[in-house]
N, C-alpha and C positions, 0 to 999 in steps of 0.2 A: 351044429347043423348048418349046412350052407344055405344061403338065400340068394336069389338071383333077381336082377332087374334088367329089362331089355327096352331099349328105345329103338323103335323101328321107323324106317322111311325118313331118316334124318338127312337133310339136304347138304351133305358133305361127302366127298369121295372117301372111299374106304382107305385108300392109301394115306390120305392126310389124317384121318382119324386114328389110324394105327400108330402113327408117330407119337400121338399123345397118350394112347393106351399103353404103349410100351414103357412110358415113364413111371406108371403107377403100379404095374403088375408086381404082386408080392409085398407091397408096402402096407403099413398100417393105415387105416382109413383116415385118421386125423392128419397124418403126414401127407397122404395122397391128396386130400382136399386142399391143404395149404400149398402143395406143389402146383396143383391145377389153377389155383387162384392167381399165381404169378407167372403162369406160362403164357407167353404172348401169341398163342395160336387160337384160331376161331374154334377149333374142335375141343379145346380145353373146357369151354363153357358147357358144351353138349355132354361131354364125358362127366363133368362135375355134377350136372343135373341127374344123370343116370346113377352116379355113385350115391348121391343123397337119397335117391329113391330106393336103392338097394339097402341102405342103412335103415331107412324107415320101414321097409318090408321086414327086415330082420328084427327090428325092435318090436313091431306090432304082432308078428306071427310067432316068432321063436322065443321071445323073452330072453334075449341074450344081453350080455354086458357090452355096450357099444364101444367102450374104451379098448376092448380086446379084439375087435373086428379087424380083419385085414383083407386085402383084395386077393382072393385065392386064384381066380381065373378072370381074364379079361381078353375079349377078342372082338373084332369087327368084321362083319360079313358084308358083301356087296348086296345092295337092294336093287330094285328095278331101275332102269335108266330111261328117262323121258327123252325122246328124240325130237329136236326142233330144227327149224331152218332159219338162217339169218340171211337177209337180202344183201347182195353185194353188187358191185358195179357190172355194167353190161348185161344185166338180166340174169346174172348167175346167183347161186345160193351156196351157202356153207352150212355144213351140219354142225349142230350144237348139241352136246350130250349133257343133260342135267342128271348127274349121278346121285344116287342115294345110298345109304348104308344102314345096317342094323348093328347097334352097339349093345353088347351083352357083358355085364359085369356080375361076377359071383363072389360074394363075401362070405367069410366064415370066421368063427371065433377061434383065436389062438388058444391052444391048451395051456393051462398054468404050468409053471416050472416043475411042480411035483407030479403032474399027470403024465401018463405015458403017451 
């Protein structure tokens, strides 16, 4: 049975987070966590935190074997954008967009080799 975890309003652009999420989609949880640990992107920490949360949710609610979990679905949606202004020379201003994103990971248990 699949279990989900969602991190909302994370202060990273959806485009940057999607680069990290694409790395772990479909992989076993153990391999995905080790891959995220050595990925030199800021989004890797945020995605790893969400993945650990999904594993904990599966372990506590579904009573599944954690060793057989894999990342079934992983996607990143855009969150709200905070708009700010930065003062510039000659009394001008520049727009600054502080983008957020919602990271959603769904983990599921792989069926055993004998199961259909």
